[in-house]
TORKOL-4160 file (C-alpha; in steps of 0.2 Angstrom, whole numbers, padded with zeros to 4 digits, m for minus):
396
<pt num="1" X="0370" Y="0301" Z="m0126"/>
<pt num="2" X="0385" Y="0295" Z="m0116"/>
<pt num="3" X="0377" Y="0296" Z="m0099"/>
<pt num="4" X="0362" Y="0285" Z="m0102"/>
<pt num="5" X="0373" Y="0272" Z="m0110"/>
<pt num="6" X="0384" Y="0271" Z="m0094"/>
<pt num="7" X="0369" Y="0269" Z="m0082"/>
<pt num="8" X="0367" Y="0250" Z="m0084"/>
<pt num="9" X="0385" Y="0248" Z="m0080"/>
<pt num="10" X="0383" Y="0258" Z="m0064"/>
<pt num="11" X="0368" Y="0248" Z="m0059"/>
<pt num="12" X="0377" Y="0231" Z="m0062"/>
<pt num="13" X="0392" Y="0238" Z="m0051"/>
<pt num="14" X="0380" Y="0243" Z="m0037"/>
<pt num="15" X="0372" Y="0226" Z="m0037"/>
<pt num="16" X="0388" Y="0217" Z="m0036"/>
<pt num="17" X="0394" Y="0227" Z="m0021"/>
<pt num="18" X="0378" Y="0228" Z="m0011"/>
<pt num="19" X="0376" Y="0217" Z="0004"/>
<pt num="20" X="0362" Y="0208" Z="m0004"/>
<pt num="21" X="0373" Y="0205" Z="m0019"/>
<pt num="22" X="0386" Y="0197" Z="m0008"/>
<pt num="23" X="0373" Y="0184" Z="m0001"/>
<pt num="24" X="0368" Y="0179" Z="m0019"/>
<pt num="25" X="0385" Y="0171" Z="m0021"/>
<pt num="26" X="0383" Y="0161" Z="m0005"/>
<pt num="27" X="0365" Y="0154" Z="m0007"/>
<pt num="28" X="0372" Y="0137" Z="m0004"/>
<pt num="29" X="0376" Y="0142" Z="0014"/>
<pt num="30" X="0358" Y="0148" Z="0017"/>
<pt num="31" X="0347" Y="0136" Z="0027"/>
<pt num="32" X="0330" Y="0131" Z="0020"/>
<pt num="33" X="0314" Y="0127" Z="0030"/>
<pt num="34" X="0296" Y="0126" Z="0027"/>
<pt num="35" X="0280" Y="0131" Z="0037"/>
<pt num="36" X="0270" Y="0117" Z="0045"/>
<pt num="37" X="0252" Y="0115" Z="0051"/>
<pt num="38" X="0248" Y="0102" Z="0064"/>
<pt num="39" X="0232" Y="0097" Z="0074"/>
<pt num="40" X="0233" Y="0100" Z="0093"/>
<pt num="41" X="0238" Y="0084" Z="0101"/>
<pt num="42" X="0247" Y="0078" Z="0085"/>
<pt num="43" X="0266" Y="0078" Z="0080"/>
<pt num="44" X="0275" Y="0090" Z="0069"/>
<pt num="45" X="0292" Y="0088" Z="0061"/>
<pt num="46" X="0304" Y="0103" Z="0058"/>
<pt num="47" X="0317" Y="0100" Z="0044"/>
<pt num="48" X="0331" Y="0112" Z="0041"/>
<pt num="49" X="0343" Y="0109" Z="0026"/>
<pt num="50" X="0359" Y="0117" Z="0020"/>
<pt num="51" X="0370" Y="0113" Z="0005"/>
<pt num="52" X="0386" Y="0121" Z="0011"/>
<pt num="53" X="0388" Y="0120" Z="0030"/>
<pt num="54" X="0405" Y="0128" Z="0030"/>
<pt num="55" X="0411" Y="0117" Z="0044"/>
<pt num="56" X="0397" Y="0123" Z="0055"/>
<pt num="57" X="0382" Y="0115" Z="0064"/>
<pt num="58" X="0364" Y="0118" Z="0062"/>
<pt num="59" X="0353" Y="0124" Z="0077"/>
<pt num="60" X="0334" Y="0124" Z="0080"/>
<pt num="61" X="0326" Y="0137" Z="0092"/>
<pt num="62" X="0308" Y="0139" Z="0098"/>
<pt num="63" X="0298" Y="0155" Z="0097"/>
<pt num="64" X="0305" Y="0161" Z="0114"/>
<pt num="65" X="0322" Y="0159" Z="0106"/>
<pt num="66" X="0326" Y="0144" Z="0117"/>
<pt num="67" X="0338" Y="0132" Z="0109"/>
<pt num="68" X="0330" Y="0115" Z="0106"/>
<pt num="69" X="0344" Y="0106" Z="0097"/>
<pt num="70" X="0362" Y="0111" Z="0092"/>
<pt num="71" X="0367" Y="0097" Z="0080"/>
<pt num="72" X="0365" Y="0081" Z="0089"/>
<pt num="73" X="0365" Y="0089" Z="0106"/>
<pt num="74" X="0348" Y="0092" Z="0116"/>
<pt num="75" X="0348" Y="0109" Z="0123"/>
<pt num="76" X="0330" Y="0110" Z="0131"/>
<pt num="77" X="0324" Y="0096" Z="0142"/>
<pt num="78" X="0307" Y="0093" Z="0134"/>
<pt num="79" X="0303" Y="0074" Z="0131"/>
<pt num="80" X="0291" Y="0079" Z="0118"/>
<pt num="81" X="0305" Y="0085" Z="0107"/>
<pt num="82" X="0315" Y="0072" Z="0099"/>
<pt num="83" X="0330" Y="0071" Z="0086"/>
<pt num="84" X="0324" Y="0064" Z="0069"/>
<pt num="85" X="0340" Y="0067" Z="0059"/>
<pt num="86" X="0357" Y="0076" Z="0061"/>
<pt num="87" X="0370" Y="0077" Z="0048"/>
<pt num="88" X="0381" Y="0091" Z="0042"/>
<pt num="89" X="0368" Y="0096" Z="0029"/>
<pt num="90" X="0352" Y="0093" Z="0039"/>
<pt num="91" X="0344" Y="0095" Z="0056"/>
<pt num="92" X="0327" Y="0088" Z="0059"/>
<pt num="93" X="0317" Y="0087" Z="0075"/>
<pt num="94" X="0300" Y="0082" Z="0080"/>
<pt num="95" X="0288" Y="0089" Z="0093"/>
<pt num="96" X="0274" Y="0077" Z="0099"/>
<pt num="97" X="0258" Y="0081" Z="0108"/>
<pt num="98" X="0258" Y="0098" Z="0101"/>
<pt num="99" X="0248" Y="0111" Z="0111"/>
<pt num="100" X="0241" Y="0128" Z="0106"/>
<pt num="101" X="0255" Y="0136" Z="0116"/>
<pt num="102" X="0268" Y="0128" Z="0104"/>
<pt num="103" X="0262" Y="0139" Z="0089"/>
<pt num="104" X="0274" Y="0152" Z="0083"/>
<pt num="105" X="0290" Y="0155" Z="0072"/>
<pt num="106" X="0304" Y="0142" Z="0075"/>
<pt num="107" X="0321" Y="0147" Z="0069"/>
<pt num="108" X="0335" Y="0137" Z="0061"/>
<pt num="109" X="0352" Y="0145" Z="0062"/>
<pt num="110" X="0369" Y="0141" Z="0055"/>
<pt num="111" X="0384" Y="0150" Z="0063"/>
<pt num="112" X="0394" Y="0155" Z="0048"/>
<pt num="113" X="0401" Y="0172" Z="0045"/>
<pt num="114" X="0388" Y="0180" Z="0045"/>
<pt num="115" X="0376" Y="0169" Z="0054"/>
<pt num="116" X="0362" Y="0164" Z="0043"/>
<pt num="117" X="0344" Y="0159" Z="0049"/>
<pt num="118" X="0328" Y="0153" Z="0042"/>
<pt num="119" X="0310" Y="0153" Z="0049"/>
<pt num="120" X="0297" Y="0140" Z="0050"/>
<pt num="121" X="0279" Y="0145" Z="0055"/>
<pt num="122" X="0270" Y="0132" Z="0065"/>
<pt num="123" X="0251" Y="0133" Z="0065"/>
<pt num="124" X="0242" Y="0123" Z="0078"/>
<pt num="125" X="0224" Y="0119" Z="0074"/>
<pt num="126" X="0211" Y="0118" Z="0088"/>
<pt num="127" X="0199" Y="0104" Z="0087"/>
<pt num="128" X="0181" Y="0109" Z="0090"/>
<pt num="129" X="0172" Y="0100" Z="0103"/>
<pt num="130" X="0156" Y="0089" Z="0100"/>
<pt num="131" X="0142" Y="0101" Z="0098"/>
<pt num="132" X="0128" Y="0103" Z="0110"/>
<pt num="133" X="0110" Y="0105" Z="0105"/>
<pt num="134" X="0098" Y="0114" Z="0117"/>
<pt num="135" X="0080" Y="0121" Z="0116"/>
<pt num="136" X="0070" Y="0105" Z="0113"/>
<pt num="137" X="0055" Y="0102" Z="0124"/>
<pt num="138" X="0048" Y="0085" Z="0129"/>
<pt num="139" X="0036" Y="0084" Z="0114"/>
<pt num="140" X="0029" Y="0096" Z="0101"/>
<pt num="141" X="0012" Y="0097" Z="0093"/>
<pt num="142" X="0008" Y="0096" Z="0075"/>
<pt num="143" X="0011" Y="0113" Z="0066"/>
<pt num="144" X="0020" Y="0120" Z="0081"/>
<pt num="145" X="0036" Y="0131" Z="0078"/>
<pt num="146" X="0051" Y="0127" Z="0087"/>
<pt num="147" X="0069" Y="0134" Z="0089"/>
<pt num="148" X="0084" Y="0123" Z="0092"/>
<pt num="149" X="0102" Y="0130" Z="0097"/>
<pt num="150" X="0119" Y="0122" Z="0093"/>
<pt num="151" X="0136" Y="0126" Z="0101"/>
<pt num="152" X="0154" Y="0120" Z="0099"/>
<pt num="153" X="0169" Y="0127" Z="0108"/>
<pt num="154" X="0188" Y="0125" Z="0106"/>
<pt num="155" X="0190" Y="0127" Z="0087"/>
<pt num="156" X="0205" Y="0136" Z="0079"/>
<pt num="157" X="0202" Y="0144" Z="0067"/>
<pt num="158" X="0183" Y="0146" Z="0070"/>
<pt num="159" X="0173" Y="0131" Z="0064"/>
<pt num="160" X="0156" Y="0132" Z="0055"/>
<pt num="161" X="0140" Y="0124" Z="0060"/>
<pt num="162" X="0126" Y="0116" Z="0048"/>
<pt num="163" X="0109" Y="0108" Z="0051"/>
<pt num="164" X="0099" Y="0094" Z="0043"/>
<pt num="165" X="0084" Y="0084" Z="0047"/>
<pt num="166" X="0087" Y="0066" Z="0042"/>
<pt num="167" X="0096" Y="0068" Z="0025"/>
<pt num="168" X="0087" Y="0085" Z="0021"/>
<pt num="169" X="0097" Y="0101" Z="0024"/>
<pt num="170" X="0089" Y="0114" Z="0036"/>
<pt num="171" X="0093" Y="0132" Z="0033"/>
<pt num="172" X="0099" Y="0139" Z="0050"/>
<pt num="173" X="0105" Y="0156" Z="0055"/>
<pt num="174" X="0123" Y="0161" Z="0051"/>
<pt num="175" X="0136" Y="0154" Z="0063"/>
<pt num="176" X="0140" Y="0166" Z="0077"/>
<pt num="177" X="0159" Y="0167" Z="0083"/>
<pt num="178" X="0165" Y="0171" Z="0100"/>
<pt num="179" X="0183" Y="0171" Z="0106"/>
<pt num="180" X="0187" Y="0159" Z="0121"/>
<pt num="181" X="0195" Y="0165" Z="0137"/>
<pt num="182" X="0211" Y="0158" Z="0132"/>
<pt num="183" X="0213" Y="0170" Z="0118"/>
<pt num="184" X="0217" Y="0156" Z="0105"/>
<pt num="185" X="0201" Y="0146" Z="0102"/>
<pt num="186" X="0184" Y="0151" Z="0097"/>
<pt num="187" X="0166" Y="0146" Z="0102"/>
<pt num="188" X="0153" Y="0145" Z="0088"/>
<pt num="189" X="0134" Y="0144" Z="0089"/>
<pt num="190" X="0119" Y="0143" Z="0077"/>
<pt num="191" X="0100" Y="0142" Z="0078"/>
<pt num="192" X="0087" Y="0134" Z="0067"/>
<pt num="193" X="0068" Y="0138" Z="0067"/>
<pt num="194" X="0055" Y="0127" Z="0059"/>
<pt num="195" X="0037" Y="0121" Z="0059"/>
<pt num="196" X="0034" Y="0103" Z="0063"/>
<pt num="197" X="0022" Y="0091" Z="0054"/>
<pt num="198" X="0016" Y="0073" Z="0058"/>
<pt num="199" X="0030" Y="0067" Z="0046"/>
<pt num="200" X="0043" Y="0074" Z="0058"/>
<pt num="201" X="0037" Y="0062" Z="0072"/>
<pt num="202" X="0053" Y="0052" Z="0076"/>
<pt num="203" X="0064" Y="0062" Z="0065"/>
<pt num="204" X="0082" Y="0067" Z="0070"/>
<pt num="205" X="0088" Y="0085" Z="0069"/>
<pt num="206" X="0107" Y="0085" Z="0067"/>
<pt num="207" X="0120" Y="0099" Z="0070"/>
<pt num="208" X="0137" Y="0096" Z="0062"/>
<pt num="209" X="0154" Y="0104" Z="0064"/>
<pt num="210" X="0164" Y="0108" Z="0049"/>
<pt num="211" X="0183" Y="0111" Z="0052"/>
<pt num="212" X="0199" Y="0108" Z="0043"/>
<pt num="213" X="0206" Y="0099" Z="0059"/>
<pt num="214" X="0193" Y="0085" Z="0057"/>
<pt num="215" X="0200" Y="0080" Z="0040"/>
<pt num="216" X="0182" Y="0075" Z="0034"/>
<pt num="217" X="0178" Y="0065" Z="0049"/>
<pt num="218" X="0160" Y="0068" Z="0056"/>
<pt num="219" X="0157" Y="0077" Z="0072"/>
<pt num="220" X="0139" Y="0080" Z="0075"/>
<pt num="221" X="0125" Y="0078" Z="0088"/>
<pt num="222" X="0107" Y="0073" Z="0084"/>
<pt num="223" X="0091" Y="0077" Z="0093"/>
<pt num="224" X="0077" Y="0065" Z="0092"/>
<pt num="225" X="0060" Y="0074" Z="0091"/>
<pt num="226" X="0042" Y="0068" Z="0095"/>
<pt num="227" X="0027" Y="0076" Z="0087"/>
<pt num="228" X="0009" Y="0074" Z="0094"/>
<pt num="229" X="m0004" Y="0074" Z="0080"/>
<pt num="230" X="m0023" Y="0069" Z="0078"/>
<pt num="231" X="m0026" Y="0051" Z="0073"/>
<pt num="232" X="m0031" Y="0043" Z="0057"/>
<pt num="233" X="m0039" Y="0027" Z="0053"/>
<pt num="234" X="m0044" Y="0015" Z="0040"/>
<pt num="235" X="m0055" Y="m0001" Z="0040"/>
<pt num="236" X="m0048" Y="m0018" Z="0033"/>
<pt num="237" X="m0059" Y="m0033" Z="0031"/>
<pt num="238" X="m0052" Y="m0051" Z="0035"/>
<pt num="239" X="m0056" Y="m0060" Z="0023"/>
<pt num="240" X="m0055" Y="m0047" Z="0010"/>
<pt num="241" X="m0070" Y="m0054" Z="0000"/>
<pt num="242" X="m0083" Y="m0060" Z="0014"/>
<pt num="243" X="m0096" Y="m0073" Z="0009"/>
<pt num="244" X="m0112" Y="m0078" Z="0018"/>
<pt num="245" X="m0108" Y="m0091" Z="0032"/>
<pt num="246" X="m0090" Y="m0085" Z="0035"/>
<pt num="247" X="m0082" Y="m0077" Z="0050"/>
<pt num="248" X="m0078" Y="m0059" Z="0047"/>
<pt num="249" X="m0066" Y="m0047" Z="0056"/>
<pt num="250" X="m0067" Y="m0028" Z="0052"/>
<pt num="251" X="m0050" Y="m0021" Z="0058"/>
<pt num="252" X="m0050" Y="m0002" Z="0062"/>
<pt num="253" X="m0032" Y="0002" Z="0060"/>
<pt num="254" X="m0029" Y="0018" Z="0069"/>
<pt num="255" X="m0012" Y="0028" Z="0068"/>
<pt num="256" X="m0007" Y="0043" Z="0078"/>
<pt num="257" X="0003" Y="0050" Z="0092"/>
<pt num="258" X="m0003" Y="0045" Z="0104"/>
<pt num="259" X="m0011" Y="0030" Z="0097"/>
<pt num="260" X="m0030" Y="0029" Z="0098"/>
<pt num="261" X="m0036" Y="0023" Z="0115"/>
<pt num="262" X="m0054" Y="0020" Z="0110"/>
<pt num="263" X="m0064" Y="0014" Z="0095"/>
<pt num="264" X="m0083" Y="0017" Z="0092"/>
<pt num="265" X="m0092" Y="0005" Z="0079"/>
<pt num="266" X="m0108" Y="0011" Z="0071"/>
<pt num="267" X="m0119" Y="0005" Z="0056"/>
<pt num="268" X="m0128" Y="0017" Z="0046"/>
<pt num="269" X="m0147" Y="0016" Z="0050"/>
<pt num="270" X="m0144" Y="0006" Z="0066"/>
<pt num="271" X="m0146" Y="0014" Z="0083"/>
<pt num="272" X="m0137" Y="0013" Z="0096"/>
<pt num="273" X="m0119" Y="0011" Z="0092"/>
<pt num="274" X="m0113" Y="m0007" Z="0089"/>
<pt num="275" X="m0098" Y="m0007" Z="0100"/>
<pt num="276" X="m0087" Y="0004" Z="0111"/>
<pt num="277" X="m0070" Y="m0004" Z="0115"/>
<pt num="278" X="m0052" Y="m0002" Z="0116"/>
<pt num="279" X="m0050" Y="m0016" Z="0104"/>
<pt num="280" X="m0049" Y="m0011" Z="0086"/>
<pt num="281" X="m0059" Y="m0026" Z="0078"/>
<pt num="282" X="m0077" Y="m0029" Z="0075"/>
<pt num="283" X="m0081" Y="m0048" Z="0074"/>
<pt num="284" X="m0095" Y="m0056" Z="0064"/>
<pt num="285" X="m0095" Y="m0075" Z="0069"/>
<pt num="286" X="m0107" Y="m0080" Z="0055"/>
<pt num="287" X="m0111" Y="m0068" Z="0041"/>
<pt num="288" X="m0128" Y="m0067" Z="0033"/>
<pt num="289" X="m0136" Y="m0055" Z="0020"/>
<pt num="290" X="m0143" Y="m0044" Z="0034"/>
<pt num="291" X="m0126" Y="m0039" Z="0039"/>
<pt num="292" X="m0123" Y="m0029" Z="0023"/>
<pt num="293" X="m0122" Y="m0011" Z="0025"/>
<pt num="294" X="m0110" Y="0004" Z="0028"/>
<pt num="295" X="m0100" Y="0003" Z="0044"/>
<pt num="296" X="m0091" Y="0017" Z="0053"/>
<pt num="297" X="m0076" Y="0017" Z="0065"/>
<pt num="298" X="m0071" Y="0032" Z="0075"/>
<pt num="299" X="m0054" Y="0031" Z="0082"/>
<pt num="300" X="m0051" Y="0043" Z="0097"/>
<pt num="301" X="m0035" Y="0049" Z="0107"/>
<pt num="302" X="m0032" Y="0064" Z="0118"/>
<pt num="303" X="m0027" Y="0074" Z="0102"/>
<pt num="304" X="m0044" Y="0071" Z="0093"/>
<pt num="305" X="m0054" Y="0059" Z="0083"/>
<pt num="306" X="m0055" Y="0052" Z="0066"/>
<pt num="307" X="m0070" Y="0042" Z="0057"/>
<pt num="308" X="m0067" Y="0029" Z="0044"/>
<pt num="309" X="m0080" Y="0020" Z="0033"/>
<pt num="310" X="m0082" Y="0003" Z="0025"/>
<pt num="311" X="m0096" Y="m0004" Z="0014"/>
<pt num="312" X="m0099" Y="m0022" Z="0017"/>
<pt num="313" X="m0107" Y="m0033" Z="0004"/>
<pt num="314" X="m0110" Y="m0051" Z="0009"/>
<pt num="315" X="m0108" Y="m0062" Z="m0006"/>
<pt num="316" X="m0117" Y="m0078" Z="m0009"/>
<pt num="317" X="m0109" Y="m0093" Z="m0001"/>
<pt num="318" X="m0096" Y="m0102" Z="m0012"/>
<pt num="319" X="m0101" Y="m0120" Z="m0018"/>
<pt num="320" X="m0092" Y="m0133" Z="m0008"/>
<pt num="321" X="m0088" Y="m0149" Z="m0018"/>
<pt num="322" X="m0094" Y="m0165" Z="m0009"/>
<pt num="323" X="m0083" Y="m0180" Z="m0007"/>
<pt num="324" X="m0094" Y="m0191" Z="m0018"/>
<pt num="325" X="m0093" Y="m0179" Z="m0033"/>
<pt num="326" X="m0074" Y="m0177" Z="m0030"/>
<pt num="327" X="m0073" Y="m0197" Z="m0031"/>
<pt num="328" X="m0084" Y="m0197" Z="m0047"/>
<pt num="329" X="m0073" Y="m0184" Z="m0055"/>
<pt num="330" X="m0057" Y="m0194" Z="m0052"/>
<pt num="331" X="m0065" Y="m0210" Z="m0059"/>
<pt num="332" X="m0072" Y="m0200" Z="m0074"/>
<pt num="333" X="m0054" Y="m0194" Z="m0077"/>
<pt num="334" X="m0047" Y="m0211" Z="m0077"/>
<pt num="335" X="m0060" Y="m0218" Z="m0088"/>
<pt num="336" X="m0058" Y="m0204" Z="m0101"/>
<pt num="337" X="m0039" Y="m0207" Z="m0101"/>
<pt num="338" X="m0042" Y="m0226" Z="m0104"/>
<pt num="339" X="m0054" Y="m0223" Z="m0118"/>
<pt num="340" X="m0041" Y="m0211" Z="m0126"/>
<pt num="341" X="m0028" Y="m0224" Z="m0125"/>
<pt num="342" X="m0039" Y="m0237" Z="m0133"/>
<pt num="343" X="m0044" Y="m0225" Z="m0147"/>
<pt num="344" X="m0026" Y="m0222" Z="m0151"/>
<pt num="345" X="m0023" Y="m0241" Z="m0151"/>
<pt num="346" X="m0038" Y="m0244" Z="m0163"/>
<pt num="347" X="m0031" Y="m0231" Z="m0175"/>
<pt num="348" X="m0014" Y="m0239" Z="m0176"/>
<pt num="349" X="m0022" Y="m0257" Z="m0178"/>
<pt num="350" X="m0033" Y="m0251" Z="m0192"/>
<pt num="351" X="m0019" Y="m0243" Z="m0202"/>
<pt num="352" X="m0009" Y="m0260" Z="m0199"/>
<pt num="353" X="m0023" Y="m0271" Z="m0206"/>
<pt num="354" X="m0027" Y="m0260" Z="m0221"/>
<pt num="355" X="m0009" Y="m0260" Z="m0226"/>
<pt num="356" X="m0007" Y="m0279" Z="m0225"/>
<pt num="357" X="m0024" Y="m0283" Z="m0233"/>
<pt num="358" X="m0019" Y="m0274" Z="m0248"/>
<pt num="359" X="m0003" Y="m0285" Z="m0250"/>
<pt num="360" X="m0013" Y="m0301" Z="m0248"/>
<pt num="361" X="m0025" Y="m0296" Z="m0262"/>
<pt num="362" X="m0011" Y="m0292" Z="m0274"/>
<pt num="363" X="m0003" Y="m0310" Z="m0271"/>
<pt num="364" X="m0020" Y="m0318" Z="m0274"/>
<pt num="365" X="m0023" Y="m0309" Z="m0291"/>
<pt num="366" X="m0006" Y="m0315" Z="m0297"/>
<pt num="367" X="m0010" Y="m0333" Z="m0293"/>
<pt num="368" X="m0027" Y="m0333" Z="m0303"/>
<pt num="369" X="m0019" Y="m0327" Z="m0319"/>
<pt num="370" X="m0006" Y="m0341" Z="m0320"/>
<pt num="371" X="m0016" Y="m0357" Z="m0316"/>
<pt num="372" X="m0027" Y="m0365" Z="m0330"/>
<pt num="373" X="m0046" Y="m0366" Z="m0326"/>
<pt num="374" X="m0055" Y="m0383" Z="m0326"/>
<pt num="375" X="m0064" Y="m0381" Z="m0343"/>
<pt num="376" X="m0047" Y="m0379" Z="m0351"/>
<pt num="377" X="m0040" Y="m0394" Z="m0343"/>
<pt num="378" X="m0055" Y="m0405" Z="m0349"/>
<pt num="379" X="m0054" Y="m0399" Z="m0367"/>
<pt num="380" X="m0035" Y="m0403" Z="m0367"/>
<pt num="381" X="m0039" Y="m0420" Z="m0360"/>
<pt num="382" X="m0052" Y="m0424" Z="m0373"/>
<pt num="383" X="m0041" Y="m0418" Z="m0387"/>
<pt num="384" X="m0027" Y="m0430" Z="m0381"/>
<pt num="385" X="m0038" Y="m0445" Z="m0382"/>
<pt num="386" X="m0043" Y="m0442" Z="m0400"/>
<pt num="387" X="m0025" Y="m0443" Z="m0405"/>
<pt num="388" X="m0024" Y="m0425" Z="m0411"/>
<pt num="389" X="m0030" Y="m0430" Z="m0429"/>
<pt num="390" X="m0046" Y="m0420" Z="m0429"/>
<pt num="391" X="m0045" Y="m0402" Z="m0423"/>
<pt num="392" X="m0060" Y="m0397" Z="m0414"/>
<pt num="393" X="m0064" Y="m0380" Z="m0406"/>
<pt num="394" X="m0075" Y="m0379" Z="m0392"/>
<pt num="395" X="m0083" Y="m0364" Z="m0386"/>
<pt num="396" X="m0089" Y="m0363" Z="m0368"/>
């Protein structure tokens, strides 16, 4: 039981006296660095720091162990390398216009007893070149299958390629990777195969490079494609609702690649054809009922033909109002307005007279009750003449 209990003490003693254990007490004298990643052509800053410098200076060396800076003193004549900061506790330098050859492990050293070092791995990213698209012919026919190839070189690490048509993704073959002759960068390539339709005429097929050195920037190439397809056509009347006596144009609107070069006009039941021309319109200078019927337009290009139909129904002529009827209509409207105003005036006047006539009759009735009539006045006069001794009654 005694031996196992002594084992932890022995292990602790060994750690304290081991070389690594000696360094544990002197971590403040150990320089500290960090790994850096830079895009080719960019600038990288190498920073080395130490807490306890022990009256010694810091030094930076390149992967070939050439001294770049010892404290504030430049050791290598390379104008791309500049001093950023030099203190007893820090030595920072910058390398501009970084090339792929600058990649590797850089060493920061402090010449204490013993000498202590720290490594900084500098990774240089190779920027992929603008992609190149090959394999497109001058033009494609509808439903034809085509294959396009895309290639980009100079990437490090190897880039990835993607395809799209307009905003729609195209599923191409997986990206193929090949090392460049310099042994540092890579060339990547990819292919996409698809069948074209008439909707693809004028579309852009885009190949894009995806790589961390681009930091989200777009690096792509587009290929504009042309698709040849058979024409289509439709007939449009102008005016849309033709009437007898009007001028009518039937437009045969042809669409295709190439556009139709010839238009053939026919009327069902009529022989020979009405018109063969390069113009797309059929003109009726003065419509009449006999022009009614079904018309056909055949649009032709060197890719084929297409026939469209239109049924013409000539409507009766629209009534045209004469100037005299227009004049009478205006006069009639004015007269109606005046009669309307007079009617309103009469209504108001009638209400006014009715109200004031009632007031007059009321006053006249009151006057009749208060005044004595003529017979009463005569009786009173005769009674006065008799002296009032004899009372007589008179009945009228």
